[in-house]
C-alpha atoms as one frame of an Amber mdcrd trajectory, in Angstrom:
protein
 -13.592 -13.196  -1.099 -17.151 -12.281  -2.031 -19.356  -9.305  -1.317 -23.118
  -8.980  -1.243 -24.625  -5.792  -2.585 -26.342  -3.452  -0.146 -27.203  -1.056
  -2.956 -30.267  -1.281  -5.158 -31.006   0.851  -8.161 -32.043   4.354  -7.286
 -31.567   4.201  -3.499 -28.295   6.116  -3.533 -29.974   9.504  -3.786 -31.099
   9.330  -0.146 -27.602   8.635   1.209 -25.248  11.534   1.923 -21.616  11.342
   2.904 -20.804  11.678   6.585 -19.691  15.172   7.578 -18.155  13.821  10.782
 -15.174  11.479  10.360 -15.315   7.914  11.611 -12.095   8.320  13.636 -11.072
  11.656  15.142  -9.321  13.238  18.086 -11.890  14.958  20.339 -11.380  18.614
  21.347 -10.138  19.675  24.755 -12.923  22.236  25.130 -15.956  23.621  23.314
 -15.032  24.939  19.882 -16.031  28.536  19.290 -14.562  31.420  17.251 -12.391
  32.106  20.307 -11.084  28.538  20.662 -10.607  27.590  16.988  -9.141  29.535
  14.095 -11.179  27.270  11.824 -14.180  29.594  12.103 -12.076  32.358  10.573
 -10.957  29.991   7.799 -14.587  29.241   6.925 -15.467  32.949   6.902 -12.384
  33.766   4.791 -13.385  31.071   2.280 -16.836  32.649   1.900 -15.702  36.269
   1.874 -13.439  37.590   0.429 -12.391  34.359  -1.317 -15.823  33.529  -2.701
 -14.911  29.861  -2.466 -16.993  28.438   0.412 -15.928  25.147   1.894 -18.036
  22.017   1.710 -19.685  20.902   4.984 -17.033  18.285   5.788 -14.251  20.765
   5.010 -15.763  23.295   7.396 -16.020  20.609  10.092 -12.367  19.730   9.539
 -11.155  23.342   9.588 -12.950  24.024  12.869 -11.797  20.868  14.659  -8.222
  20.809  13.329  -7.968  24.547  13.979  -8.489  24.148  17.747  -6.374  26.568
  19.794  -4.617  26.190  23.124  -5.216  28.866  25.779  -1.861  30.464  24.855
  -2.987  30.939  21.240  -0.971  28.149  19.599  -2.715  25.512  17.492  -3.702
  22.618  19.749  -2.445  20.208  17.067   1.099  20.689  15.900   0.564  17.747
  13.520  -2.774  17.146  11.775  -3.341  13.870   9.903  -6.268  13.932   7.463
  -7.402  10.726   5.773 -10.210  10.835   3.225 -10.996   9.115  -0.056 -10.018
  10.655  -3.364 -12.112  13.266  -5.197 -13.630  14.646  -2.013 -11.742  17.938
  -2.046  -8.461  17.532  -0.153  -6.740  19.911  -2.591  -9.398  22.594  -2.008
  -8.757  22.424   1.741  -5.029  22.931   1.159  -5.602  25.906  -1.172  -7.967
  27.728   1.201  -5.766  27.073   4.244  -2.648  28.262   2.415  -4.236  31.552
   1.365  -5.595  32.025   4.887  -2.150  31.493   6.396  -0.601  33.947   3.920
  -3.168  36.735   3.909  -4.819  36.467   7.346  -2.325  34.797   9.685   0.468
  36.405   7.617   3.011  33.726   8.526   6.445  34.105   6.893   6.688  30.681
   5.239   4.246  28.054   3.966   5.767  24.992   2.283   3.660  22.545   0.304
   5.106  19.176  -0.689   3.895  16.178  -2.644   5.419  13.038  -4.114   6.094
  14.872  -7.369   6.666  18.577  -7.871   3.892  18.625 -10.482   1.399  17.405
  -7.885   2.402  20.105  -5.413   2.214  22.637  -8.253  -1.479  21.849  -8.777
  -2.378  23.352  -5.375   0.103  26.202  -5.934  -1.439  27.169  -9.300  -4.962
  27.154  -7.818  -3.802  29.365  -4.958  -2.159  31.795  -7.389  -5.309  32.012
  -9.556  -7.557  32.647  -6.567  -5.190  35.282  -5.158  -5.210  37.130  -8.496
  -8.986  36.873  -8.869  -9.775  38.413  -5.480  -9.103  42.150  -5.546  -8.381
  42.347  -1.836  -5.719  39.646  -2.059  -4.339  40.715  -5.416  -3.539  44.098
  -3.942  -1.000  42.456  -1.646   0.699  40.422  -4.379   3.428  42.534  -6.021
   2.851  42.990  -9.726   6.507  42.248 -10.340   7.871  39.115  -8.716   4.743
  38.325  -6.717   4.315  35.044  -8.539   7.593  33.492  -9.558   8.157  30.366
 -11.578  11.737  30.085 -12.694  14.674  27.709 -12.376  12.458  25.078 -10.823
  11.332  27.445  -8.047   7.637  28.251  -7.682   6.777  30.954  -5.140   3.709
  33.054  -4.310   4.671  36.208  -2.415   2.556  38.416  -0.198   4.130  41.726
   0.785   3.017  43.773   3.786   3.293  46.838   1.566   4.169  46.998  -2.097
   7.136  49.267  -1.497   8.635  46.937   1.119  11.351  44.383   0.381   9.536
  41.213  -0.560  11.181  38.902   1.947   9.571  40.887   4.780   6.177  39.534
   3.767   4.972  35.945   3.341   5.722  33.315   0.776   4.281  30.024  -0.340
   6.825  27.592  -1.792   6.442  24.073  -3.074   8.839  21.154  -3.186   8.907
  17.459  -3.954   8.731  15.042  -1.029  12.326  13.855  -0.881  15.439  14.126
   1.259  15.957  17.760   0.158  12.435  19.185   0.383  12.371  21.769   3.200
  16.038  21.675   4.188  17.674  25.054   4.970  14.223  26.635   5.512  12.333
  27.774   8.590   8.766  26.652   8.038   5.682  28.041   9.779   3.065  25.918
   8.032   3.883  22.633   6.291   1.608  20.593   4.027   2.627  16.987   3.329
   0.325  15.744   0.586  -0.035  12.042  -0.313   1.605  10.840   2.908   0.809
   7.276   1.815   3.655   7.555  -0.706   6.283   8.175   2.015   7.854   4.706
   2.042  10.634   5.827   4.364  11.344   8.817   6.605  13.717  10.702   4.276
  11.137  13.317   3.185   9.672  13.607   6.695  13.117  14.086   8.217  13.934
  16.812   5.687  10.807  18.927   6.184   9.297  18.360   9.633  12.362  19.423
  11.696  12.310  22.728   9.764   9.256  23.672  11.862  10.939  23.065  15.231
  12.107  26.650  15.735   8.603  28.059  15.131   6.591  28.416  18.332   3.172
  28.104  16.697   4.024  25.933  13.679   1.510  23.483  12.271   1.923  20.493
   9.944  -0.930  19.140   7.852  -0.473  15.639   6.410  -3.105  14.761   3.796
  -3.702  11.322   2.321  -6.008   8.469   1.575  -5.233   4.984   2.864  -2.065
   3.171   1.863  -0.457  -0.235   2.097   2.172  -1.867   4.286   4.769   0.185
   2.403   3.226   3.444   3.706   5.404   3.357   6.806   5.176   7.057   7.742
   1.403   7.172   7.333   0.915   3.920   9.234   3.211   4.935  12.093   1.566
   8.346  12.420  -1.943   6.928  12.277  -1.134   4.229  14.849   0.301   6.846
  17.211  -2.740   9.113  16.853  -5.202   6.288  17.495  -3.175   5.076  20.470
  -3.480   8.535  22.036  -7.254   8.579  21.492  -7.652   5.156  23.088  -5.159
   5.379  25.942  -4.051   8.992  26.365  -0.470   7.846  25.838   1.763   9.506
  23.273   1.800  12.905  21.607  -1.143  15.089  22.767  -0.513  17.502  19.897
  -1.025  14.917  17.162  -4.569  14.863  15.801  -6.244  12.511  13.350  -9.380
  13.093  11.279 -10.205  10.006   9.215 -13.130   9.530   6.872 -13.006   5.809
   6.121 -15.153   2.711   5.788 -14.760   0.119   8.539 -12.255  -2.604   7.673
 -13.965  -5.540   6.007 -16.791  -3.429   4.565 -18.261  -4.391   1.212 -17.428
  -2.008  -1.643 -21.110  -2.341  -2.587 -22.315  -0.967   0.756 -23.379   2.651
   0.227 -23.432   3.318   3.956 -19.786   2.254   4.205 -18.934   4.370   1.161
 -20.660   7.332   2.819 -18.292   7.103   5.789 -15.265   7.313   3.485 -16.685
   9.870   1.030 -18.096  12.906   2.843 -19.132  14.437  -0.489 -21.150  11.376
  -1.532 -24.497  12.630  -2.820 -23.132  16.160  -2.918 -20.290  16.308  -5.445
 -19.893  12.537  -5.886 -22.574  10.571  -7.764 -23.521   7.455  -5.745 -24.456
   5.524  -8.885 -21.052   6.223 -10.438 -19.249   5.111  -7.287 -21.299   1.912
  -7.017 -20.586   1.235 -10.685 -16.852   1.466  -9.999 -17.320  -0.772  -6.959
 -19.013  -3.480  -9.014 -16.159  -3.514 -11.506 -13.590  -3.705  -8.675 -15.383
  -6.631  -7.026 -15.689  -8.474 -10.337 -12.036  -7.957 -11.282 -10.610  -8.507
  -7.796  -6.839  -8.403  -7.292  -5.153  -5.057  -7.903  -8.403  -3.462  -9.064
 -10.141  -4.288  -5.801  -7.122  -3.256  -3.711  -7.051   0.084  -5.495 -10.752
   0.681  -4.864 -10.404  -0.138  -1.171  -7.579   2.369  -0.695  -8.692   5.100
  -3.093 -12.468   5.068  -2.585 -12.981   3.486   0.846  -9.830   4.671   2.589
  -9.135   1.147   3.850  -5.531   0.068   4.258  -4.493  -2.988   2.266  -1.313
  -4.971   2.659  -0.233  -4.591  -0.955  -1.390  -2.231  -3.692   0.328  -3.832
  -6.692  -0.023  -7.418  -5.512   1.556 -10.050  -7.699  -1.281 -12.506  -7.060
  -5.029 -12.407  -6.604  -5.248 -12.346  -2.823  -8.982 -12.991  -2.883  -8.561
 -16.221  -4.841  -5.662 -17.314  -2.645  -7.660 -16.822   0.546 -11.018 -18.132
  -0.715 -11.987 -21.737  -0.036 -12.016 -24.297  -2.835 -13.508 -24.854  -5.343
 -13.727 -21.135  -6.131 -10.442 -20.381  -4.398  -7.199 -22.075  -3.403  -7.624
 -22.676   0.334  -8.131 -26.402   0.991  -6.465 -27.847   4.092  -4.709 -31.125
   3.421  -1.292 -32.667   2.896   0.825 -34.472   0.324   0.431 -37.937   1.821
  -1.539 -39.332  -1.120   0.815 -37.936  -3.774   4.220 -38.521  -2.191   5.493
 -40.254  -5.324   4.878 -37.079  -7.336   6.559 -34.483  -5.086   8.941 -31.774
  -6.290  10.884 -29.484  -3.952  12.246 -26.004  -4.526  14.449 -23.918  -2.270
  15.011 -20.171  -2.245  16.824 -17.587  -0.132  15.817 -13.968   0.482  17.858
 -11.176  -1.086  19.209 -10.095   2.316  20.181 -13.683   3.180  18.141 -13.644
   6.385  15.393 -16.079   5.393  15.292 -19.346   3.431  12.382 -21.561   2.453
  11.879 -25.093   1.169   8.482 -25.700  -0.457   6.979 -28.914  -1.818   4.460
 -29.264  -4.628   2.663 -32.191  -6.260   0.032 -32.684  -8.924  -3.347 -33.773
  -7.592  -5.638 -36.181  -9.489  -7.825 -33.233 -10.618  -4.752 -31.502 -12.158
  -4.481 -28.883  -9.444  -1.137 -28.511  -7.667  -0.883 -28.640  -3.886   1.874
 -26.561  -2.292   3.101 -26.882   1.285   6.023 -25.399   3.232   8.421 -28.172
   4.236  10.874 -26.118   6.291  12.002 -22.507   6.761  15.078 -20.955   8.338
  15.675 -17.392   9.463  18.442 -15.232  10.846  22.049 -14.593   9.936  22.876
 -18.318   9.878  19.836 -19.488   7.925  21.699 -20.512   4.765  24.189 -22.640
   6.692  21.320 -24.240   8.624  19.637 -25.030   5.302  22.833 -26.627   3.924
  23.088 -28.878   6.951  19.419 -29.901   7.083  18.612 -30.261   3.410  20.233
 -33.653   2.649  18.377 -35.332   5.499  15.066 -33.715   4.510  15.475 -34.815
   0.901  16.340 -38.408   1.916  13.224 -38.493   4.094  10.788 -37.019   1.542
  12.336 -38.663  -1.541  11.082 -36.115  -4.071  11.392 -36.784  -7.767  13.068
 -33.415  -8.227  14.614 -30.652  -6.170  15.363 -27.345  -7.831  16.406 -23.744
  -7.397  16.792 -20.575  -9.454  20.439 -20.488 -10.604  20.450 -16.697 -11.001
  19.031 -16.033  -7.552  20.415 -15.865  -4.015  19.903 -19.629  -3.518  22.659
 -20.360  -6.063  25.390 -20.311  -3.406  23.596 -22.945  -1.317  22.967 -25.102
  -4.372  26.601 -24.880  -5.475  27.747 -26.135  -2.100  25.334 -29.075  -2.295
  26.591 -29.927  -5.767  30.060 -30.347  -4.282  28.997 -33.047  -1.812  30.685
 -35.843  -3.804  33.983 -34.932  -2.224  35.457 -37.598   0.103  33.829 -37.722
   3.515  30.502 -36.327   2.374  27.227 -38.182   2.029  26.172 -39.032  -1.481
  24.260 -36.271  -3.185  21.721 -36.341  -4.547  20.098 -39.358  -2.908  19.171
 -42.228  -5.247  16.098 -41.487  -7.365  16.238 -37.718  -6.833  17.030 -35.370
  -9.719  18.619 -32.016  -8.939  17.549 -29.383 -11.429  18.311 -25.732 -12.049
  15.154 -23.872 -13.047  16.555 -22.300 -16.179  13.244 -21.172 -17.600  12.713
 -17.413 -17.370  12.077 -16.516 -13.739   9.356 -14.098 -14.851   7.480 -16.922
 -16.583   7.620 -19.092 -13.462   6.377 -16.273 -11.205   3.642 -15.228 -13.618
   2.708 -18.882 -13.979   2.049 -19.203 -10.250  -0.099 -16.052 -10.369  -2.118
 -17.525 -13.240  -2.623 -20.826 -11.392  -3.848 -18.910  -8.336  -6.196 -16.742
 -10.413  -7.763 -19.857 -11.954  -7.905 -21.720  -8.608  -5.493 -24.407  -9.817
  -3.455 -24.234  -6.587  -4.352 -25.918  -3.301  -2.794 -24.853  -0.003  -3.500
 -25.258   3.713  -3.254 -21.648   4.863   0.277 -21.858   6.238   1.005 -18.430
   7.822   4.495 -18.207   6.306   3.303 -19.056   2.802   0.365 -16.648   3.173
   2.682 -13.833   4.212   5.187 -14.361   1.408   2.710 -15.015  -1.403   0.278
 -12.238  -0.435   3.162  -9.853   0.313   4.829 -10.308  -3.069   4.643  -7.397
  -5.489   5.456  -7.103  -9.176   8.941  -6.089 -10.286   8.507  -5.253 -13.950
  11.089  -6.484 -16.443   9.968  -5.274 -19.844   6.486  -6.643 -20.456   6.915
  -9.360 -17.822   7.418  -9.320 -14.064   8.782 -11.341 -11.191   8.246 -11.259
  -7.440   9.688  -8.598  -5.207   9.037  -7.249  -1.719   9.343  -3.457  -1.519
   8.276  -3.124   2.099   9.227  -5.040   5.204   9.402  -8.814   4.965  10.533
 -11.456   2.486   9.105 -13.326  -0.487  11.486 -16.296  -0.835   8.668 -18.746
   0.009   6.696 -17.292  -2.921   9.652 -17.973  -5.231  10.071 -21.474  -3.783
   6.357 -22.169  -4.271   6.486 -20.930  -7.873   9.532 -23.096  -8.578   8.028
 -26.167  -6.930   4.791 -25.771  -8.919   6.799 -25.423 -12.133   8.806 -28.584
 -11.370   5.710 -30.558 -10.353   3.950 -29.673 -13.590   6.947 -30.722 -15.677
   7.445 -34.127 -14.070   6.914 -37.021 -16.490   3.558 -38.766 -16.130   3.520
 -41.762 -13.788   4.080 -45.128 -15.516   0.934 -46.910 -16.545   0.250 -50.329
 -15.057   1.002 -53.096 -17.543  -2.057 -54.788 -19.039  -1.604 -58.450 -20.099
  -3.631 -59.366 -23.162  -4.123 -63.077 -23.746  -4.256 -64.263 -27.350  -7.585
 -65.470 -28.744  -7.658 -69.066 -29.845  -9.095 -70.094 -33.214 -12.771 -70.743
 -32.994 -13.329 -68.471 -29.979 -16.222 -66.074 -30.440 -15.115 -62.552 -31.303
């Protein structure tokens, strides 16, 4: 993968971030102070808060604050996607204080992946409330701000002499299966929605708004990966409604993002994902980070795409350099071909997924230029995949005649391999076939996995772009084990073909060199010239 720069020195000053998002749900009617509470939010931020919103934040408040004719928020769920360092936290702080001191709702709950992250917005809200005399007057001197026993609460009382629970409160919680349970929530903030890898946190907090007639949920995030299942599902549903009118009419999306496939070096694309570019964000600094990301590739590039361009990537902590894997040879690994010319040097490796629902057999062989070609020989899926592999494998091995076939003895393929090792019993075909060595890959699994990653990074692998191998290799993430790592798959899907490829490459590289052709030297007779 390569990118051409669209940025030249000094031209960034003329480019400003886009105030309007690239993807957004259009309003049902003209937005005015009567049809959107966002105008009041903007006024509240200026006075009394003295903390005016940035242009994009004002645009968001007005459009996400659209009201239905009956006075309820048009959007019960608001999804906001924008790159980091553009001021998402400031939006949350201003909205929270508005809901407490203007709307005077009973309960605002803010959540994030860690309590410390949610506490950042809470502390800013507390400081602002204390700094503004008009707001401070409504925060009881005793008990108005409580931080004890893991509970952090900002109270607003209708009158100082009243019992506190008759006013409003702003609580925070971690995004987990407990956050929000047993509460009735009027306004809910779900920060870093990309980190919701399942629905446990969503199912704990969102239903707590169901009994509130005019509740509203704000989900804030930048782009995620395939593991960001809640974010991806919500975004897909919102876009489907925009395009077709089908789905939830009270789900709105406001996404500042670069178009998929954009170059990190394109300032115009960066401007679509960073509305504060040229305002609070230095274009030269952002382009500098982009250059480093493009040069490093791999995880560094994936992180830049999600964090600074708000572009979804399949994997954040990829185990391999996806750019090198997908790029054409000689700079990358993609080179369509087969093993026909190196059949005498083939090694096979089999592996089975952790859940036992997928199995792969991959072949590898050294090429004359010392690269290793890898190809999927066969794959099986479903509840009976391991039995299907047992039945098919002897015939496949007799047909291919590899020098070696191996597996990882400490992995899920061990059961299949053990059954094959028992094929010398009466009535069973001879195993292994003549000339084939069966080998357990006893070297550290981490070393074999990291070895494949290194071969990919240095373009020492050749492959034909098989969809299964692409999915498993590019979908593999790092499971750290001390200072080393091996493959894992934290989201949907499997990575057994990645393990099989790593094992096959390891076996192919450890095969003995082919025998040299004998050279017959005839003796020199006396008197012959030297």
